[in-house]
N, C-alpha and C positions, 0 to 999 in steps of 0.2 A: 761363349760368354759374351761376345759382341751382341748377338741377337738378344741375349737377356737384358744387357745395358740398354739396347735400343729400344726395347720394349717398355723399360722402366722410363726411360725418358719420355717416351710417347705417353704413357700413362701419366706421368708428372705433368707434362703439359696440357693434356685433357682435364686434370683436376684444377689446375691453375686457371684454365679459360672458363671453367664452369663457375669457379669462385668469383673471376673477374668479371664475367659478363651474365651468367644466369641469375647471380644472388642480388643484382643491383637493383635498389629501390630507394626511394628518397629518405625513409627513416633509416635503412641499413646504412646509407651513406653518412648520414649524420652520425650514427652511433660509432660505426668503424672509424670515421675521420677521427672521431673524440677519443675513442679506445686506444688508437694507435701512439697517442702522446703518453699514456701511461709507461710504455717502453722507451721513450726518449730519454737522453742524458739529463735533461732539465729536471724532469719528474723523479727519476730513479735516484739520482744524486741528492736532491732536495729531500726526499722522503726518506731515504736512509741515513743521512745524516742529520736531520730532525730527529728521528727516533732514537739515534745513536746517543746524540747530545742531551736531549730532554726527557727522556723516557725513564722511568726508574727500573733498576734490574728487575728481573732478567731480559725485559723488553731492550734496553739499552745494549745488551750483549748481541741479542739478534740484529739489531741495526749496524753495529760494528762487522758482524760477520756478513751482513748483506753489502755493505759499503766495501769491504775488502773483496768478497766475490764479484762483485761489479767490476773493480778495479784489474783484478788478475784476470777474470774471464774474457776481458776486452784486448789483452795482449795477443792471443792467439787468433782473434777476429782481425785485428789490424794485418797481422803476419799472413794469414791465410788469403785475405782480400788481396794482397800484394803478390803472392806467388801464383793463386788462381783466380785470375782476373775474368770473371764470369759477368757477362753482360747482364744487365737488370732487363725484366721481360719486356717493359715499355720501350725499352731501346732495341731488342734484339727480335720482337715480333711486332707484325702490323696489328692495327686495330685494338691496342691494348687500352683499357679505360685507366686513366690517372687522375690526380686531383692537383692541387696547387703545387708548383715548384717541385715536379718530380726530382728525385736524386739521380745522378748520373755516373756516380762512382760504382765500384763493383757490388755484385750480389750477394756473393756467398762467403761466409754465412751470414744471417740476419743479425745485425747488431742490437735491433729493438727486441727480437725474440730472445737472445742473449741476455739481456738486460732485464727482461720480466722474468726470466725463469731463474736468474741468478739472485734475485733480492727476495723471491719468496720461499725459497728452500729454508733460510735460517728461521723463519717465523712458523713455518709448517713443523720443523723439527720441535720447535718451542711449544707450540699447541697444534697438534695433528689435525683437528677439527678444522682449523683454518684452511686447509687443503681443499675443502668443499666450496670455498668461496675463491682462494688464490689461484689453484690450478685452472679453473675456467678462465678466470680473468687473464691471466698469461697467455692462455691458448688462445682466446679472443685477440689479444695484442698480435700474436702470429698470424691468425687468420685475417686480421686488417692489413698487414703488410703484402698479402697476396690480393686481397680485395682492391687495394690502391694500386696495383700493378707494379709493386716494387721489388717483390721476391718470389720465387718459385716455392713449391712445398718442401723440397729437399733444403732450400736455405733456411726456413723457419725450422725445420727439425734438426738440423744440425746446429742452430743457434740454441734451440730448447736443450738440447743434450749438453753442449758446451756449457751453457749456463747453470744449468742443475747439476751437472757433474762437477764443476768448480765449486760451487756452493756447498754440495753434499761433502766434498772433500775438506773444506775449510771448515766446517762444522764438527766433521770427524776429527780433525787434528787440533781443533781450538782447546788451549791449555784448560785442564779442569780447574785449577786455582783461579782462573778469571770467570768462571760460569755464575758466580754470585755477585759480581762486583762490576760497577760501570767504571769506564775510563776517566769520568768526569768528576 
């Protein structure tokens, strides 16, 4: 079991290093530095809130579900980061490429990946064809976190599972009598 775990960690570090070093280009840096903010608190809270408050039903319902998923999914993120204090790659490994003001709190799981995946699920549940756009967008947010030297692949994968799972649970438990109505 320890050999398997050791092999997985080695593969993860190699994948991280490839993303963080080999993919670097001026255009990629601009795109991924911009995309990473789509998983940040400002964008995800503002976007979900605006849709919830100002869109007609059923879009407002999806906005409320996204907002609730965003809030609930971050409770385990905070708890796990306290219990499992994994150092960020740029702190733990030498020669990692980072950008402005790299974070120094704990790495596992990725909060940006959690947020990105938690807000897309309600909209995909409403209009499944949106998955063709929203899943790659959330995936690029997760990729950007590795590119920027802030998270390992397992941090982003755990965040994606946590965010999408929480949102799927909220969508499935949403009261059917609230399906056609907005809260506003």
